[in-house]
C-alpha positions in Angstrom: -4.5 10.9 7.7 -1.0 12.0 8.7 0.3 13.1 12.1 3.4 15.3 11.3 3.8 16.5 14.9 4.4 13.0 16.4 8.1 12.7 15.4 8.8 16.2 16.7 7.2 15.4 20.0 9.2 12.2 20.3 12.4 14.1 19.5 11.7 16.8 22.1 11.0 14.2 24.8 14.3 12.4 24.0 16.1 15.7 24.3 14.5 16.5 27.6 15.3 13.1 29.0 18.9 13.2 27.8 19.4 16.6 29.4 17.8 15.4 32.6 20.1 12.3 32.7 23.2 14.4 32.2 22.1 16.8 35.0 21.2 13.9 37.3 24.6 12.3 36.7 26.3 15.6 37.7 24.1 15.9 40.8 24.9 12.4 41.8 28.6 13.0 41.5 28.2 16.3 43.5 26.3 14.6 46.3 28.8 11.7 46.6 31.7 14.2 46.6 30.0 16.1 49.5 29.2 12.8 51.4 25.4 13.4 51.2 23.0 10.5 51.0 19.9 11.3 48.8 16.5 9.6 48.9 13.4 10.4 46.9 9.8 9.5 47.6 7.2 8.8 44.9 3.6 8.0 45.3 0.1 8.8 44.2 -1.7 11.7 45.9 -2.9 10.8 49.4 -0.6 7.8 49.8 1.0 9.4 52.8 4.4 10.8 51.6 4.3 14.0 53.7 3.1 12.2 56.8 5.9 9.6 56.3 8.5 12.3 56.0 7.1 14.1 59.1 7.5 10.8 61.1 11.0 10.2 59.7 12.2 13.7 60.5 11.3 13.0 64.1 13.7 10.1 64.2 16.8 11.5 62.6 18.6 12.2 65.8 21.8 14.0 65.1 21.6 13.4 61.4 22.1 16.7 59.4 19.2 16.7 57.0 17.3 18.8 54.4 14.1 18.3 52.5 13.0 19.4 49.1 9.2 19.2 48.5 7.7 19.2 45.1 4.1 20.2 44.4 2.1 21.7 41.6 0.9 24.6 43.8 0.9 25.8 47.5 3.7 25.3 50.0 1.4 23.4 52.5 3.6 20.3 52.6 6.8 22.3 53.1 5.2 24.2 56.0 4.1 20.9 57.6 7.6 19.4 57.3 9.2 22.6 58.6 7.0 22.4 61.7 7.9 18.7 62.1 11.6 19.4 61.7 11.5 22.0 64.5 14.6 23.6 63.1 16.5 20.3 62.9 16.3 20.2 59.1 16.2 22.7 56.2 13.1 22.6 54.1 12.5 24.1 50.7 9.5 24.1 48.4 9.7 23.4 44.7 6.6 24.6 42.8 6.3 22.9 39.5 3.3 24.8 38.1 1.8 22.5 35.4 4.6 19.8 35.5 3.5 16.6 37.2 7.0 15.6 38.3 10.3 16.9 39.5 13.3 17.2 37.2 17.1 17.3 37.9 17.3 20.9 36.9 14.8 21.8 39.6 16.9 20.1 42.2 19.9 22.0 40.9 18.1 25.3 41.2 16.7 24.5 44.7 20.2 23.7 46.1 21.5 27.1 45.3 22.9 28.7 48.5 22.7 25.5 50.5 26.1 24.2 51.8 25.4 20.6 50.9 28.7 19.5 52.3 27.2 20.2 55.7 24.4 17.7 55.1 24.3 14.0 55.8 20.9 13.3 54.2 18.7 15.0 51.6 15.1 13.8 51.3 13.1 14.7 48.2 9.3 14.5 48.1 8.2 14.2 44.5 4.9 15.4 43.1 2.0 13.1 43.8 2.0 11.0 40.6 2.9 7.4 39.7 3.5 8.0 36.0 5.7 11.0 35.1 8.3 10.7 37.9 9.4 7.3 36.7 11.3 8.7 33.8 13.2 11.4 35.6 16.4 10.6 37.5 17.0 13.1 40.3 20.5 12.0 41.2 19.2 10.1 44.2 20.9 7.1 45.8 17.6 5.4 46.6 14.1 5.9 45.3 11.3 4.8 47.6 7.8 4.1 46.1 4.8 4.2 48.4 1.6 2.2 48.2 -0.9 2.8 50.9 -3.3 0.0 52.2 -6.2 2.2 51.1 -5.3 2.2 47.4 -5.9 -1.5 46.5 -3.6 -4.4 46.3 -3.3 -4.1 42.5 -1.6 -0.7 42.5 1.8 -2.2 41.6 0.2 -4.1 38.7 -1.4 -0.9 37.4 1.8 1.2 37.6 4.6 -1.2 37.0 7.1 1.3 35.6 7.3 3.4 38.8 7.8 0.2 40.9 10.5 -1.0 38.4 12.3 2.3 38.7 12.3 2.2 42.5 14.9 0.7 44.9 12.6 0.0 47.9 8.9 0.1 48.5 6.9 1.2 51.6 3.4 0.0 52.3 1.9 2.9 54.2 -1.0 3.5 56.6 -0.5 0.1 58.1 -2.7 1.0 61.0 -5.6 1.2 58.6 -5.0 -2.2 56.9 -7.7 -4.1 58.8 -10.3 -1.3 58.4 -9.5 -1.0 54.7 -9.7 -4.7 54.2 -6.3 -4.8 52.7 -4.8 -8.2 51.8 -1.2 -7.4 52.8 0.3 -10.7 51.5 -1.3 -10.1 48.1 0.0 -6.5 48.0 3.5 -7.7 48.8 3.1 -10.4 46.2 2.1 -7.9 43.5 5.1 -5.7 44.3 7.3 -8.7 44.0 5.7 -9.8 40.7 6.6 -6.4 39.2 10.0 -5.9 40.9 11.2 -9.3 42.2 13.3 -9.1 45.3 12.8 -5.4 46.0 12.8 -4.7 49.8 9.4 -3.9 51.1 8.6 -2.2 54.4 5.3 -2.1 56.1 5.0 1.2 58.0 2.6 3.4 59.9 3.4 7.1 60.3 0.8 7.3 63.0 2.0 4.5 65.3 5.7 4.4 64.2 5.5 0.7 63.2 8.3 -0.2 60.8 9.8 3.3 60.6 13.2 2.3 62.1 14.0 -0.3 59.4 12.8 2.0 56.6 14.9 4.9 57.9 17.9 2.6 58.1 17.4 1.6 54.4 17.0 5.2 53.3 20.0 6.6 55.3 22.2 3.7 54.2 
């Protein structure tokens, strides 16, 4: 039995990734020329990305910020973040339709009309997924991968590629750790086993624990 479509699919994927890398490189150069720090957030659905961004937006002070929010459908998260920003940050939704990740071309299109030279910080919330986003550079300076205490200590071992592609990790929902029976040292050890030496922050969007150091790492 032959599978003639396989080589074609591989070639299309290579083309897509090459195009994305070129666009991401151009974006990174553009951001740096404008003096904008860019951070992206990746996590599985329900890990607390939007809640974390809400909490961080409340701590930005005079930092000029903007947020791009990726989702398959609805602008619910963008509305939440716009309310949390209280006019202190621009927020735009990126609806991906059937795509399970953001791509550099989507970031390009979403920045149209935005004077990025007037920004200090751009935050990007990727689609809830721990597989597809790992392959797509968005031109960010730092990628933060989230693992909540409710997801199990073996999350990094199950999805090593996304942890390997990240610069920092955040263990979220810290206030639920005891109730969820989470073994925090084991979770940290599993992150370190996959990505040795990567900075790990334990945070709670509800109580504010750990948000200061995480924001400092993101904002540079």
